[in-house]
C-alpha positions, 0 to 999 in steps of 0.5 A: 500499499501507499504509506502516504495514505496511513494518516493525514496530518493537516497544519493551519494557524490563526494569525494574531490580527484584529478580532483574532481571539474572537474568531478562535473562540468561535472555532474552538466553540465549533470543535467542542460542540460539533462533529460536523455542521449538523450534529450538536454535541453537549458537553457535561461533567464526565463527557468532557470533550477536550483532553487538557495537556496544559491548555485547558479543558473547554473552549473559553479557557483554551482561547484565553490561554492562547491570548496569553501565549500568542506570538506576534504573528500567531494566535494558535496553531490547529492540526488534525490528525486523521488516520485512513478510515479503511485502516481504522476499519481494521481495528475493533470499534471499542479501541478506536478512540484509544487508538487515535488518542495514542497516535495524537499524543505520541506524534506530538511528543516525537515530533517536538522531541526531534526539533529538540523542543519540549512539547508545548502546552496544547489540547485536543478533541476526538471527533467521530464523524463518518465518511461522506465520500461517493464511493464508500460513505458511512465509514467510521472517521475518528480524528483529532483536533489539535490546538497549540499556542503561538509560542513555546517555553524555551528553558534555554533562553528562560523565556517564551519564544515564537513557535514556527512551523517552517516549510522551506529547504533548509527546514521543513517542519511540515514534512517532518510532522508527516514522517513522524505521524507515519512512523507512529501510525505504523507502530500502533497498526502493528500492535492493534492489527498485526505485523501483516496489517499492510497485506490485510489492508491491500486484501481489503482494497482489492476485495472491495475493487472486485465487489464494485466491479460487479456491484456499483449500487443498489436499485429499488427492490421489485415487488415482482416474484422471479424464479421460484423465490423473490431475490432479496434485491436488485443490484446494478453493475458499473455497465448498467446491467441489473442483477437479481441478488440473494444473500447466500452461503456457500459450503467450501469444505465440510468444516468451512463456509462462506457467506456472499452475493448470489447474482443472476442477470435480471434480464430473462433473456440472459442465459448466464448461470448464477455468480457468487461473490464472497463477502466474508470467508472462513466461517463455520456452517452456524456462523455463515447461516447467522452472518447471512441473516444479519446481512439480510436484516440490514438490507431490509432495515434501510431500503435506501442505504442497507446494501451499502451498509451490509457490504461495509459490515461484511468488509469489516468483519472479514478484516478482523483479527481471529479472536475479535471476529469470533467474539462478534460472530458469537454475538449473532443469534439466529432469528426466524426460520432456517435458511431456504435454498436459493434458486437453482441451488446446484446440490444445495451449495447455495443457500440464502435466508428465508424470504418469509421473515 
């Protein structure tokens, strides 16, 4: 994979000009109470938004401290550390916030150590906004907003000096920050996912590309019954062709099954046989039935986004390490009646959840 895509580190600064303190306070208020423009998040005791590293734990205090510690040109620096959401998806959900916190704190400490400086006072807040890209929206996208003052305490000079973030041939602090962030996320990914995290990421992207090549968007479900069982839905490929789709299981061996999509052309003129695209591999027969049922439930709960959400959930399960994946699968319980054979299932290799749920 391209290591440059592991984490994005953006750096901006608020100029110390007229009304700078007021503008900074507005930005800090937004960070404290918003994950995005549409959602308000109240802050109260026990659910504090900011992690205080010497600069304060609420937007008023942080703004006041930045005003007191500003330089002649900089009111405050604002950083964003944003891990790749695809890599985040490989980490168990309950560990993702801790992952971003460690990435943030380790990056700052290592960055300033490399510059021969003590880490200045700072504060940061974790946001949990979902991705809004057209290709795969709705992925978990936790990231950190970091605020630093315009000066730092120089023990050698016995005074506070302006904090610079240079970007020139002689001294490129932005490039250094990117390098440090990459080093830190590499180390954390090895711990959270394993030494083979790059190979697992590459496999995830390859499987997504294979799925996208066959299925690009969900079409409205039809009330028309086709074959001897109504399909779970209709999916459209990149060429505009429509396919009847079933959530199905496939028996790989006496002890191993997998869950995926069974597709047939919706055009009755087409003579192609069924096509199977695996989504979650290496399952027991019982796990496959439960996973298939869960995926079908997701598609039925949300007529507009259900298929995309089902694909994302399957992708995350496939990318999990063995232990957390087993724990997750153990929480899935069968509902409804046992799976019925899907249409044209040769030797009962293909089977999909019951349609009468």
